[in-house]
C-alpha positions in Angstrom: 69.7 -41.7 -29.1 68.5 -42.8 -25.5 68.5 -39.8 -23.6 70.1 -41.2 -20.1 68.1 -38.8 -17.8 64.6 -39.8 -18.5 65.8 -43.8 -17.7 64.0 -44.2 -14.0 60.7 -42.7 -15.0 57.4 -44.6 -15.8 54.9 -43.3 -18.3 51.4 -44.5 -19.1 50.8 -44.0 -22.3 46.3 -44.1 -23.6 45.9 -44.7 -27.4 42.9 -46.4 -29.0 45.0 -47.4 -32.2 46.6 -50.5 -31.3 49.7 -49.8 -34.1 49.8 -45.9 -32.8 49.9 -46.9 -28.9 52.6 -49.9 -29.7 54.5 -47.4 -31.9 54.5 -44.5 -29.2 55.3 -46.9 -26.4 58.4 -48.3 -28.5 59.2 -44.6 -29.1 59.3 -43.6 -25.7 60.9 -46.6 -24.4 63.6 -47.2 -27.2 64.4 -43.5 -27.5 64.5 -42.2 -24.3 64.9 -45.2 -21.8 61.4 -44.5 -20.1 59.5 -47.4 -18.9 56.2 -47.4 -20.5 52.8 -48.9 -19.8 50.5 -48.7 -22.9 46.3 -49.0 -22.0 44.1 -48.5 -24.9 41.5 -46.9 -23.1 40.9 -44.3 -20.0 39.0 -47.3 -18.4 42.3 -49.6 -18.4 44.3 -46.5 -17.8 42.8 -46.0 -14.9 42.4 -49.7 -13.7 46.5 -49.6 -14.4 46.7 -46.3 -12.1 44.5 -48.1 -9.2 46.0 -51.4 -9.1 49.1 -49.2 -7.7 50.9 -48.5 -10.8 53.3 -45.7 -10.1 53.6 -43.2 -13.1 55.8 -40.7 -13.5 54.0 -39.0 -16.8 50.2 -39.9 -18.5 50.4 -39.4 -22.1 47.4 -39.6 -23.9 45.2 -38.9 -27.3 42.7 -36.5 -26.5 40.0 -38.4 -28.7 39.1 -41.8 -27.0 35.9 -43.9 -26.7 34.2 -43.2 -23.9 35.9 -41.2 -22.0 38.4 -38.7 -23.4 41.8 -37.9 -22.9 40.5 -34.6 -21.0 38.6 -36.8 -18.6 41.1 -39.5 -18.0 43.5 -36.6 -17.2 41.3 -35.1 -14.5 40.8 -38.4 -13.4 44.6 -39.5 -12.8 45.2 -36.5 -11.2 42.6 -36.6 -8.6 44.4 -40.5 -8.0 47.6 -38.9 -8.6 48.3 -35.2 -8.1 50.4 -32.9 -9.9 50.8 -36.0 -12.7 52.3 -34.6 -15.3 49.9 -34.9 -18.6 50.7 -34.7 -22.5 47.3 -34.7 -24.4 48.3 -35.4 -28.2 45.9 -34.2 -30.9 45.5 -33.2 -34.2 42.8 -30.5 -33.6 44.3 -27.1 -33.0 40.9 -25.9 -31.6 41.5 -28.1 -28.1 44.9 -26.4 -27.7 43.4 -23.5 -25.4 40.9 -25.9 -23.1 44.1 -28.5 -22.8 46.3 -25.1 -21.8 43.1 -24.4 -19.7 43.0 -27.5 -17.3 46.9 -27.4 -16.9 47.9 -30.1 -19.3 50.4 -29.6 -22.1 49.0 -30.3 -25.8 50.9 -31.5 -28.4 50.0 -31.3 -31.7 49.9 -34.0 -34.6 51.9 -35.1 -36.0 55.0 -34.2 -34.0 58.4 -35.0 -34.0 60.8 -36.9 -32.1 62.5 -33.8 -30.7 59.4 -32.3 -29.8 58.2 -35.4 -27.9 61.7 -35.1 -26.1 61.6 -31.3 -25.1 58.7 -32.0 -23.7 59.4 -35.1 -21.8 62.4 -34.1 -20.8 61.1 -30.6 -19.4 57.9 -32.3 -17.5 59.9 -35.2 -16.1 63.5 -33.8 -15.3 61.3 -30.6 -13.7 58.3 -32.2 -12.1 57.4 -31.5 -8.6 59.4 -32.9 -6.1 62.5 -32.1 -8.8 64.5 -29.1 -9.6 67.4 -28.0 -10.9 70.1 -25.8 -8.9 70.1 -21.9 -9.9 73.0 -20.3 -10.9 73.8 -19.1 -7.1 73.5 -22.6 -6.4 70.0 -22.8 -4.3 67.3 -25.0 -5.4 65.2 -23.4 -8.2 61.8 -24.0 -8.2 60.2 -26.4 -10.5 58.9 -24.8 -14.1 55.7 -26.5 -15.0 52.7 -25.0 -17.6 50.6 -23.0 -15.0 46.7 -23.7 -15.5 46.2 -20.5 -13.7 48.3 -18.3 -16.5 46.8 -15.1 -17.0 47.4 -14.7 -20.6 45.1 -13.7 -23.0 43.5 -15.8 -25.7 45.8 -14.2 -28.5 49.3 -14.5 -26.1 48.1 -17.6 -25.1 47.9 -19.0 -28.3 50.9 -17.6 -29.3 52.9 -18.9 -26.0 51.3 -22.2 -26.6 52.5 -22.4 -30.3 56.1 -21.1 -29.5 56.3 -23.6 -26.5 54.8 -26.7 -27.2 54.5 -27.4 -30.5 
């Protein structure tokens, strides 16, 4: 079931539960072909980035011991500007906060197909990558924008349709 176009990408997976970290890392690597590095905490994830690790996407649980996933995402983007970030959560009240900061929420439990859709959209259309438009010109990448001007209800419906 490997998605050939994702095989060139490196994903940093951050999860404090070792069983979930192992399962999520295995899924992303086996099903989508990405190179996966796992970290059990914000501190260890930042050490990997600071140590010269090249990552194309950060996939993290929101609730982590010490610094949470939102803090990790902010600190990671300070080091790697425009890094696509997916934050997994089981709390619907965190969705707006995640979107408002320019990250992509993934409501748990999620399906393999939903995860594949998000990874494909973010990795294949990340900054510096674009697909040609119908007239052959390069199209601008499509990335969820932290500056979207949707009202709360519209944003919630938009997020529900697109990311959940």
